[in-house]
mmCIF file as Biopython writes it, N, C-alpha, C and O atoms, coordinates in Angstrom:
data_model
#
loop_
_atom_site.group_PDB
_atom_site.id
_atom_site.type_symbol
_atom_site.label_atom_id
_atom_site.label_alt_id
_atom_site.label_comp_id
_atom_site.label_asym_id
_atom_site.label_entity_id
_atom_site.label_seq_id
_atom_site.pdbx_PDB_ins_code
_atom_site.Cartn_x
_atom_site.Cartn_y
_atom_site.Cartn_z
_atom_site.occupancy
_atom_site.B_iso_or_equiv
_atom_site.auth_seq_id
_atom_site.auth_asym_id
_atom_site.pdbx_PDB_model_num
ATOM 1   N N  . UNK A ? 1  ? -9.458  11.190 133.059 1.0 0.0 1  A 1 
ATOM 2   C CA . UNK A ? 1  ? -9.984  10.584 134.301 1.0 0.0 1  A 1 
ATOM 3   C C  . UNK A ? 1  ? -11.164 9.660  134.019 1.0 0.0 1  A 1 
ATOM 4   O O  . UNK A ? 1  ? -11.910 9.858  133.060 1.0 0.0 1  A 1 
ATOM 5   N N  . UNK A ? 2  ? -11.313 8.685  134.839 1.0 0.0 2  A 1 
ATOM 6   C CA . UNK A ? 2  ? -12.401 7.724  134.629 1.0 0.0 2  A 1 
ATOM 7   C C  . UNK A ? 2  ? -13.751 8.380  134.907 1.0 0.0 2  A 1 
ATOM 8   O O  . UNK A ? 2  ? -14.739 8.116  134.222 1.0 0.0 2  A 1 
ATOM 9   N N  . UNK A ? 3  ? -13.774 9.239  135.922 1.0 0.0 3  A 1 
ATOM 10  C CA . UNK A ? 3  ? -15.047 9.905  136.268 1.0 0.0 3  A 1 
ATOM 11  C C  . UNK A ? 3  ? -15.545 10.726 135.091 1.0 0.0 3  A 1 
ATOM 12  O O  . UNK A ? 3  ? -16.731 10.701 134.762 1.0 0.0 3  A 1 
ATOM 13  N N  . UNK A ? 4  ? -14.638 11.450 134.465 1.0 0.0 4  A 1 
ATOM 14  C CA . UNK A ? 4  ? -15.053 12.304 133.353 1.0 0.0 4  A 1 
ATOM 15  C C  . UNK A ? 4  ? -15.526 11.417 132.197 1.0 0.0 4  A 1 
ATOM 16  O O  . UNK A ? 4  ? -16.534 11.709 131.553 1.0 0.0 4  A 1 
ATOM 17  N N  . UNK A ? 5  ? -14.797 10.344 131.946 1.0 0.0 5  A 1 
ATOM 18  C CA . UNK A ? 5  ? -15.166 9.441  130.859 1.0 0.0 5  A 1 
ATOM 19  C C  . UNK A ? 5  ? -16.547 8.858  131.141 1.0 0.0 5  A 1 
ATOM 20  O O  . UNK A ? 5  ? -17.368 8.723  130.233 1.0 0.0 5  A 1 
ATOM 21  N N  . UNK A ? 6  ? -16.795 8.516  132.392 1.0 0.0 6  A 1 
ATOM 22  C CA . UNK A ? 6  ? -18.090 7.938  132.753 1.0 0.0 6  A 1 
ATOM 23  C C  . UNK A ? 6  ? -19.199 8.953  132.514 1.0 0.0 6  A 1 
ATOM 24  O O  . UNK A ? 6  ? -20.263 8.615  131.996 1.0 0.0 6  A 1 
ATOM 25  N N  . UNK A ? 7  ? -18.942 10.190 132.894 1.0 0.0 7  A 1 
ATOM 26  C CA . UNK A ? 7  ? -19.959 11.232 132.715 1.0 0.0 7  A 1 
ATOM 27  C C  . UNK A ? 7  ? -20.239 11.440 131.236 1.0 0.0 7  A 1 
ATOM 28  O O  . UNK A ? 7  ? -21.391 11.576 130.823 1.0 0.0 7  A 1 
ATOM 29  N N  . UNK A ? 8  ? -19.179 11.463 130.445 1.0 0.0 8  A 1 
ATOM 30  C CA . UNK A ? 8  ? -19.362 11.657 128.996 1.0 0.0 8  A 1 
ATOM 31  C C  . UNK A ? 8  ? -20.142 10.479 128.424 1.0 0.0 8  A 1 
ATOM 32  O O  . UNK A ? 8  ? -21.069 10.662 127.634 1.0 0.0 8  A 1 
ATOM 33  N N  . UNK A ? 9  ? -19.764 9.279  128.824 1.0 0.0 9  A 1 
ATOM 34  C CA . UNK A ? 9  ? -20.456 8.093  128.308 1.0 0.0 9  A 1 
ATOM 35  C C  . UNK A ? 9  ? -21.925 8.125  128.731 1.0 0.0 9  A 1 
ATOM 36  O O  . UNK A ? 9  ? -22.811 7.743  127.966 1.0 0.0 9  A 1 
ATOM 37  N N  . UNK A ? 10 ? -22.169 8.583  129.956 1.0 0.0 10 A 1 
ATOM 38  C CA . UNK A ? 10 ? -23.544 8.658  130.448 1.0 0.0 10 A 1 
ATOM 39  C C  . UNK A ? 10 ? -24.341 9.634  129.597 1.0 0.0 10 A 1 
ATOM 40  O O  . UNK A ? 10 ? -25.484 9.359  129.232 1.0 0.0 10 A 1 
ATOM 41  N N  . UNK A ? 11 ? -23.742 10.767 129.285 1.0 0.0 11 A 1 
ATOM 42  C CA . UNK A ? 11 ? -24.435 11.765 128.459 1.0 0.0 11 A 1 
ATOM 43  C C  . UNK A ? 11 ? -24.687 11.206 127.070 1.0 0.0 11 A 1 
ATOM 44  O O  . UNK A ? 11 ? -25.777 11.357 126.517 1.0 0.0 11 A 1 
ATOM 45  N N  . UNK A ? 12 ? -23.676 10.562 126.511 1.0 0.0 12 A 1 
ATOM 46  C CA . UNK A ? 12 ? -23.823 9.987  125.167 1.0 0.0 12 A 1 
ATOM 47  C C  . UNK A ? 12 ? -24.936 8.951  125.169 1.0 0.0 12 A 1 
ATOM 48  O O  . UNK A ? 12 ? -25.765 8.916  124.260 1.0 0.0 12 A 1 
ATOM 49  N N  . UNK A ? 13 ? -24.949 8.117  126.187 1.0 0.0 13 A 1 
ATOM 50  C CA . UNK A ? 13 ? -25.988 7.084  126.260 1.0 0.0 13 A 1 
ATOM 51  C C  . UNK A ? 13 ? -27.366 7.721  126.363 1.0 0.0 13 A 1 
ATOM 52  O O  . UNK A ? 13 ? -28.318 7.275  125.722 1.0 0.0 13 A 1 
ATOM 53  N N  . UNK A ? 14 ? -27.462 8.771  127.178 1.0 0.0 14 A 1 
ATOM 54  C CA . UNK A ? 14 ? -28.757 9.446  127.332 1.0 0.0 14 A 1 
ATOM 55  C C  . UNK A ? 14 ? -29.195 10.063 126.021 1.0 0.0 14 A 1 
ATOM 56  O O  . UNK A ? 14 ? -30.351 9.938  125.618 1.0 0.0 14 A 1 
ATOM 57  N N  . UNK A ? 15 ? -28.265 10.729 125.356 1.0 0.0 15 A 1 
ATOM 58  C CA . UNK A ? 15 ? -28.600 11.378 124.081 1.0 0.0 15 A 1 
ATOM 59  C C  . UNK A ? 15 ? -29.027 10.322 123.070 1.0 0.0 15 A 1 
ATOM 60  O O  . UNK A ? 15 ? -30.016 10.498 122.357 1.0 0.0 15 A 1 
ATOM 61  N N  . UNK A ? 16 ? -28.282 9.233  123.013 1.0 0.0 16 A 1 
ATOM 62  C CA . UNK A ? 16 ? -28.610 8.180  122.048 1.0 0.0 16 A 1 
ATOM 63  C C  . UNK A ? 16 ? -29.963 7.559  122.399 1.0 0.0 16 A 1 
ATOM 64  O O  . UNK A ? 16 ? -30.748 7.217  121.515 1.0 0.0 16 A 1 
ATOM 65  N N  . UNK A ? 17 ? -30.222 7.422  123.685 1.0 0.0 17 A 1 
ATOM 66  C CA . UNK A ? 17 ? -31.483 6.811  124.111 1.0 0.0 17 A 1 
ATOM 67  C C  . UNK A ? 17 ? -32.654 7.727  123.798 1.0 0.0 17 A 1 
ATOM 68  O O  . UNK A ? 17 ? -33.766 7.259  123.550 1.0 0.0 17 A 1 
ATOM 69  N N  . UNK A ? 18 ? -32.406 9.044  123.810 1.0 0.0 18 A 1 
ATOM 70  C CA . UNK A ? 18 ? -33.487 10.003 123.564 1.0 0.0 18 A 1 
ATOM 71  C C  . UNK A ? 18 ? -33.397 10.584 122.162 1.0 0.0 18 A 1 
ATOM 72  O O  . UNK A ? 18 ? -34.166 11.473 121.797 1.0 0.0 18 A 1 
ATOM 73  N N  . UNK A ? 19 ? -32.446 10.072 121.375 1.0 0.0 19 A 1 
ATOM 74  C CA . UNK A ? 19 ? -32.280 10.611 120.018 1.0 0.0 19 A 1 
ATOM 75  C C  . UNK A ? 19 ? -33.513 10.339 119.161 1.0 0.0 19 A 1 
ATOM 76  O O  . UNK A ? 19 ? -34.117 11.276 118.639 1.0 0.0 19 A 1 
ATOM 77  N N  . UNK A ? 20 ? -33.892 9.078  119.008 1.0 0.0 20 A 1 
ATOM 78  C CA . UNK A ? 20 ? -35.092 8.812  118.197 1.0 0.0 20 A 1 
ATOM 79  C C  . UNK A ? 20 ? -36.349 9.120  118.995 1.0 0.0 20 A 1 
ATOM 80  O O  . UNK A ? 20 ? -36.635 8.429  119.973 1.0 0.0 20 A 1 
ATOM 81  N N  . UNK A ? 21 ? -37.109 10.141 118.603 1.0 0.0 21 A 1 
ATOM 82  C CA . UNK A ? 21 ? -38.311 10.537 119.353 1.0 0.0 21 A 1 
ATOM 83  C C  . UNK A ? 21 ? -39.431 9.513  119.212 1.0 0.0 21 A 1 
ATOM 84  O O  . UNK A ? 21 ? -40.605 9.850  119.372 1.0 0.0 21 A 1 
ATOM 85  N N  . UNK A ? 22 ? -39.081 8.289  118.919 1.0 0.0 22 A 1 
ATOM 86  C CA . UNK A ? 22 ? -40.118 7.261  118.799 1.0 0.0 22 A 1 
ATOM 87  C C  . UNK A ? 22 ? -39.636 5.990  119.458 1.0 0.0 22 A 1 
ATOM 88  O O  . UNK A ? 22 ? -40.350 4.988  119.497 1.0 0.0 22 A 1 
ATOM 89  N N  . UNK A ? 23 ? -38.413 6.037  119.980 1.0 0.0 23 A 1 
ATOM 90  C CA . UNK A ? 23 ? -37.840 4.847  120.610 1.0 0.0 23 A 1 
ATOM 91  C C  . UNK A ? 23 ? -37.972 4.938  122.120 1.0 0.0 23 A 1 
ATOM 92  O O  . UNK A ? 23 ? -37.387 4.138  122.850 1.0 0.0 23 A 1 
ATOM 93  N N  . UNK A ? 24 ? -38.739 5.913  122.589 1.0 0.0 24 A 1 
ATOM 94  C CA . UNK A ? 24 ? -38.917 6.059  124.046 1.0 0.0 24 A 1 
ATOM 95  C C  . UNK A ? 24 ? -39.811 4.941  124.548 1.0 0.0 24 A 1 
ATOM 96  O O  . UNK A ? 24 ? -40.838 4.630  123.945 1.0 0.0 24 A 1 
ATOM 97  N N  . UNK A ? 25 ? -39.408 4.340  125.660 1.0 0.0 25 A 1 
ATOM 98  C CA . UNK A ? 25 ? -40.205 3.225  126.189 1.0 0.0 25 A 1 
ATOM 99  C C  . UNK A ? 25 ? -41.120 3.730  127.301 1.0 0.0 25 A 1 
ATOM 100 O O  . UNK A ? 25 ? -41.875 2.950  127.881 1.0 0.0 25 A 1 
#
């Protein structure tokens, strides 16, 4: 489903955005 894919992508993006503890803006 697209909704599930979107949720997974959202989680992945969040994790990637918060992965480097020094790349926080």
